[in-house]
Phi, psi and omega in degrees: 000314180305316182297319181298317179298318180297316179300318181298317179297314180298318179299316181298319179295318179297317179299321181297316179297317181299313181296318180297315181292326177297317179296318179299314179299315181300316181295318179299313179299319180297316180297317179299317180298315179301316180299315181298313179298318179300318179295317179301316181296322178296318180298315180299317184293326184281348180287000000 
C-alpha cells in the first residue's frame, strides 16, 4: 500500500512538470503567432 501511494505522488509530480512545459510551449507559440499577425497588419497598413 505504501508503495502505491508513493507511485501516485511521483506520477502526479511528473504530470505537473508535463503540464507546465506544455503551457510554456503553448504560450511561446501564441506569442509567435501574435508577432506574425502584428507584422502582417503592419504590411497591410503600409500598402
